[in-house]
N, C-alpha and C positions, 0 to 999 in steps of 0.2 A: 540496292543491297540492304539498305538500313531498314527499309520497309518489310522485307522479307524477314529480317531478324526480329522484328517487333511482332510480327504475325506468328512466327515460331515460339517466341517467348510466351505469347498469349495462349496459343494452343496448349503449351507444357504447363502453365499456370492453372488452367481450366479445371484440370482433375483435383488439384489441389484445394481450390476454392470450393469445388463440389463436395469434397470430403469433410471440409468444415461444416458446410450447410447440412451434410447427412449426420454428422457428429451431433449438432444441435437437434435435429429431429429426433435421433435415436435417444438423447439424453431426456427430451420432452416426453417421450413415449416411455421411459424409464428403463430402456434398453442401455445400461450403463456400460457393459461390455463392448458394444459396438460402438458407443459414443467414444470411449476411450482409444479403440482402435482407429477410428477416423481422426479424432483430435491429434493422436500420436503422429499419424502421417503428416498432416499440415503443420504441427508444432515443429517437426523436423525440418520443415521447410521455412522456419521463422516466423511462422504466424503468431504474432503475440496473443491474440484472444484465445487460441487453441492451447498455448503454453499456460495461460492464466486458468483456463477451464480445467486442464489436467492437474494443476496445482491443487484446485479446489476438490477435485475427484479423489486425488491422493490423500488429501487430508481428511476427507470424509469416509473414505474406503468404499467409494461408489464404482463398480466395474473393476476395482482392483482391491487388493488387501490394503487396508489403512497403512500408509506408509509416509510418516512426516518428512523423512529424508527425500523421498521422491517427490513430495509435495514442495519442498524448499528447492530442490533443482528446478521444477518447472516455473515456480515463482520467480526464482532468481532470473531465468531467461527472459521472462516477460518484464521483469522489474529493470532489468539493464536496457530494455527497449524503451523505457519510459511509462510504462503501465503503473498508474498511481495506485491501484488497488492491490497490485502484485507487491508494490514497495511498501504498502502498509502491512500486508501480510509478512514479508521478510522481517519488517521490525518486531512484529508481534511474535514470531518464531524465535527470534533472538532473545526477545525479552522474556519469553517462557520457556526455552530451551527445547523446542519442538522441532526434531529432525536435525538440529545444530546445536553445539555447545552455547549454554545460556551466555550472552554477551550484552550487557547493558549499553556499552559504548556503541556497538553496531546497532542496536535497537535505536537509540537516540539518532544515530545517522540516517536511519532509513525512515524513521517517523519524521525527521524534519524534511527530508525530500518531499514526501507527500503532503505534510502539513503546510508547506510553502505553496503547494499546488490547491490548497483550500479544502482538504478532506478533514471535516470536523473531528472525527474520531481519532485522527492522527495528532490534530491539535491537542485534544483532550489528553491523549496519551503521553504527548511530548510534555505538556504542562505537569502532569503527574510525577514523571521522571525527573524534571528539574526541581519540583517541588520536594521530592524525597531526597535528591542527590544520587541518583543511581545512573550511571553512565555518561555523567557529567557533573561538574561541581554543583552542589546545591545553590539555586538561583531563584529566590522568591519574586525577582522582577522577571525572569524568563517564564517562570510558572505563570504568573499573573498575565503575563502577555499572551501566552497560548490559551490559557483558559479564557482570557477576553474575546479573543478571536473565535473560539468555538462557541461561546456564549452569544455573540453577535449573530451567529447563525442558528440559534434557537436549542442548543444543546443544554438541557437542564443540569446534567452532571457537572458540566463546565461552569455554570453559574454557581454550584455549590462548591467547586474547587476554587473558583475565584474569590467567594466569601470566606473560605477557611483560610486562603492566603492572606486576605486583608486582615483577618484576626491574628495572624502569626507575626506581621511585621509593624514597624513604628510608623508613625505618620510620615517621617522623612523617607523611610523606605517606600512606602505608598506613592509618594509623590515621584520618586525615582522610576518605580515600577510603572507608573501611568506614562510618565515620559518615554520610557523603553517600548511601551505599548503602542504609543503613537509611532514611534520609529518603525517597529516592525510591521505595524499594520499598513504603513505607508509602502513600504519595501514589498510585502506581500501583495497588496493590491497592483502594484506596477507589474507584477509577474503574471497576472490575470489576462 
């Protein structure tokens, strides 16, 4: 009986996966309306990649009228399933008020989720928000730490952010920031 259930489940899922592949093919061929249709079917069945792709297409206005609220909806679905790129886009949308009311606290929360997964641009964004004090109390130590992690991955803007942060703090604060960087770096690396 269990075997029959698995066979039936696989048969029912096959059209969903075929729809995703057809959506990718349609997108690659520039047939965005068909891609949206195919991705929507698979996204409604919980496919995270389809949800993310729909978020991109709604944000860009590909195959649909540009709709940041629609993009936010699909990104949020993918983000809640752990998609780090969708999490970054949610943070960006909160930071810039795209499709949702601007909320720096939410931006910090979503950037942190993906920064901890190693996404350089999220680390850079998080460092910037901590350095300015948007969405969280201003903390040069946290800004320095996140800029440092992004700089380790070769991000030139993070190197500049780190240098600006060094210029803004005292030698004692720099020592504390470097110590905090080591702590967060160990924590970040243990999650990889």
